[in-house]
C-alpha positions as CSV (number, residue, x, y, z in Angstrom):
1,X,82.8,101.4,134.7
2,X,83.1,105.2,135.4
3,X,79.4,105.4,135.6
4,X,78.5,102.5,137.6
5,X,81.3,104.5,140.3
6,X,79.7,107.4,140.6
7,X,75.9,105.7,141.1
8,X,77.2,103.4,143.7
9,X,74.8,100.9,142.7
10,X,72.8,100.9,139.0
11,X,69.4,101.0,138.7
12,X,67.4,98.2,137.2
13,X,66.5,99.8,133.9
14,X,70.3,100.4,133.6
15,X,71.6,96.6,134.6
16,X,71.3,95.4,130.5
17,X,72.3,98.3,129.2
18,X,75.7,98.7,131.4
19,X,75.8,94.9,131.0
20,X,75.0,94.5,126.8
21,X,78.1,97.4,126.7
22,X,80.7,95.5,129.1
23,X,80.1,92.5,126.8
24,X,80.4,94.1,123.3
25,X,83.8,95.7,124.6
26,X,85.3,92.4,126.0
27,X,83.9,90.6,122.9
28,X,86.1,92.9,120.5
29,X,89.4,92.8,123.0
30,X,89.0,89.5,123.2
31,X,88.8,89.3,119.3
32,X,91.7,91.8,119.0
33,X,94.6,89.7,117.6
34,X,97.0,92.6,117.8
35,X,96.4,92.1,121.9
36,X,98.9,89.9,123.6
37,X,97.3,86.0,123.8
38,X,97.3,85.8,127.7
39,X,95.1,88.9,127.3
40,X,92.9,88.0,124.6
41,X,92.2,85.5,126.9
42,X,91.6,87.1,129.8
43,X,89.2,88.7,128.3
44,X,87.4,85.5,126.8
45,X,87.0,84.0,130.6
46,X,85.6,87.7,131.7
47,X,82.8,86.9,128.7
48,X,82.1,84.0,130.3
49,X,81.8,84.8,133.6
50,X,79.8,88.0,132.7
51,X,77.0,85.8,130.3
52,X,76.5,83.6,133.9
53,X,75.5,86.5,135.3
54,X,73.5,87.8,132.2
55,X,71.5,84.8,132.4
56,X,70.6,85.6,136.0
57,X,68.7,88.6,134.5
58,X,66.1,85.9,133.1
59,X,65.3,84.8,136.8
60,X,63.7,88.2,137.8
61,X,60.9,89.6,135.5
62,X,62.0,92.8,137.0
63,X,64.8,93.8,134.8
64,X,62.7,93.0,131.6
65,X,59.9,95.0,133.2
66,X,62.2,97.8,134.2
67,X,63.2,98.2,130.5
68,X,60.5,97.6,129.1
69,X,58.6,100.5,130.9
70,X,61.5,103.0,131.2
71,X,60.4,106.3,128.5
72,X,63.9,106.1,127.2
73,X,64.5,102.5,126.3
74,X,60.4,100.6,125.8
75,X,61.3,98.0,122.9
76,X,63.0,100.7,121.0
77,X,66.3,99.5,123.1
78,X,66.1,96.0,121.8
79,X,65.6,96.6,118.4
80,X,69.1,98.7,117.9
81,X,70.5,96.0,119.3
82,X,69.2,93.1,117.1
83,X,67.5,91.3,120.0
84,X,65.5,88.4,118.8
85,X,61.6,89.4,118.5
86,X,60.4,85.9,120.2
87,X,62.4,87.6,123.7
88,X,61.3,91.0,123.1
89,X,57.5,89.2,123.1
90,X,57.7,87.5,125.7
91,X,59.2,90.0,127.6
92,X,55.9,92.2,126.6
93,X,53.9,89.1,127.4
94,X,55.6,89.4,131.2
95,X,54.7,92.6,131.5
96,X,51.6,92.3,130.2
97,X,50.8,89.3,132.7
98,X,52.5,91.4,136.1
99,X,50.7,94.3,135.2
100,X,47.1,92.0,135.5
101,X,48.1,90.2,138.6
102,X,49.7,92.9,140.8
103,X,47.9,96.3,139.6
104,X,44.7,96.1,137.6
């Protein structure tokens, strides 16, 4: 969250990695048996809200295209995060279709 605060608004290619990191942190906190049940429940609720907004990234091709075109990420990010290969293949197909439609 410090990174988001310093930059104001994340760029498209940063949205998915930030949401992945937030999901990881919320899941770990929700599963931590050493924490008070109220805290764990709040983290679980946070996961549900984050999942709702994460799903909205599928409504725009821009998030996928930005990730695939960014030199730091490309497909390596998705492989490192163990994303299903079908999702990555679909993202590549979407990127190619956008290129054909708008730039070729």
